N, C-alpha and C positions, 0 to 999 in steps of 0.2 A: 503493499500500500504506500500511500504518500506520507505516512507519519514517520518522523525521525526522532529517535531517543533524545538527541542533543538539541532539538529545535522545538521548544514548547509551542510555537505558533502553528506547528503542523498537527498537534494533538487534537483528537476528536473524541466525543462521547462514545462509549461502547457498552453493550450488554453481553459481549463475548467473555465467558469465564476464563478462557485460555489467555486472553489478552490481560485480564485482570491479574491472573496468576503470574504471568510474565512481569508485570509491573511490581507486584509484591516481592518477587525474587530479586529484582534489580534494586528495589528500594524506592519509596516515594519521597520526592524532594520538592521543596518550595523555595524559590530564590536561591537555589544551589545548596540549601541546607537539608540534611536528611530529616524526614518527618516520621516515616513509618516503613515497616517492611524490613527485609534483610539489608545489610549495609555493604557487604563486600563481594557480592556476586557480580561478575562481569559478563558482558555479552558472550564472550568466548566460552563461558561455562553453561550457556543455554543454546545449544546447537539449533541453528536456523531451521534445518530440515525437520527436526522433531517438533519444534514449536510452531512452525508454519503449518505443518500437517494438522496439529491439534486445533489451531485457530481456524483453519479451513473446515475441519470437521464440525466444530461448533457452529459455524456459519452456514452449513449445509442446509438447504431449504427442505422442509418436509411438508407434505400436503395433509391438511386436516380433513375431517369428514365432510366439512362444508365447502371443500375445494379451495379454501384459502391456504396460503403458505406462511410459514414462519421458520426462523432459524431452529435447528435441532436442539441447541442448548443455549440458554441465556441466564443471566444472573444480574442481581442488583441488590443494593442494600447500603446500610451505613456502617462503617467500621469505627468502633471506639478504639482510640489509639492506646487505651490501657490494656487491650486484649493482645495476647501473644500473637505474633504473625503466624505461627504454626497452626493456631486454631482457625484463623481466617483462611489459611491455605487449605485446611481439611474441609472447611464448608464449601469453598469454591470448587474443590475437587468433586464433592457430592453433586454439585449443580451440573457437572458434565460427565459424570461417571468416569472421572479421571484418576490416573495413577501417575506418580512421580518416581523415577528411578534415579538414585544418586550413584553414578558410576565413576568413582574416583574423583569426586568434586565436579563432575559434569552432570547437569540435571536434565534428564530427558522426560518428556511427558507423553502420555497416551490417553486419549479420551474416547468415549463411546463404547460400543460393544466390541467384544473380542474379535480379532480378525479371523479369517479362514485359517484352517490348519495348514502348516507348511510341510508336514511330514506325517505319515501314518504307516502302520504295519498291521499284518493279519497273522493269524496262527501259522500260516504257511511259511512265514519268514523266520519262525523260531526253529532252532536246531533240535529237534526232539530225538534224534538218533544218537546224540553225544551222551556219554555216560556222565552223571552228575553225582557228586559226593558232597558230604557235609561233615566237617570235623567240629564237634561240639566243644572240645577242649583243646584249643591250639597250643602249640609249643610256645615257650617263653619268648623266643625270637619272633614269633608271629603275632604277639599281642600288641595292642596299641594303648598306651597309657599317657600319651602326651601329644602335643600338637605344635607345629611351627607355622608361622604365617608371616605375610608381608603386608605393609600398609603404606598409604600416602597421606601427607599432611600439608595443608595449605601454608602453614607456618614454615615449612621446610622446603618450599618450592615445588611441591607435588612430586618429589622424587621418591621412588619406591624404596622402602627400607625394610629390613628384617626386624620383626618383633621378637622379644625374648621368648625362647621356647617355654611352654607350660607343660610340666610333667606332674602327674598325679602320684606322688611318692607313696601314698597309702595303697594305691592300686598296684604299684610295682611290688611292694612288699607282699600284698595279698597274692599276686601271681607267683 
């Protein structure tokens, strides 16, 4: 569209919940001062392809029983700035059957009904001729009593780092 984040003169009224969510994620400002919403999310953390698809899905016209049309999803209301932004985000997601995925500090959105399946299989795809076994008491070397993980942190420049391993000493002793 014609609206630009850094040009308030281009902004327009909307009932589109995905647009409202985008603005809450970027943070609402007045005269350059933050007023409400998140404060540190950049445009790069809100991928255009994901958000544009959600915005278009909300604007998709549906036909009513009387043959009139209206956008598939719409929202409106008054936000009390004393309310946590997360609560408002949850309510706007309800308005468009939306879900947010945080993928390493990148926020992707999906609205509307679930899409078509991209993969399926039948019983014919299962290997029923292979022998199957189960060992109820694995050897000590085959037990799992700990976990190792990696993480990213915005404070550390989104660089993947190893988290300290977590080992259940009581379970090691028990095994």
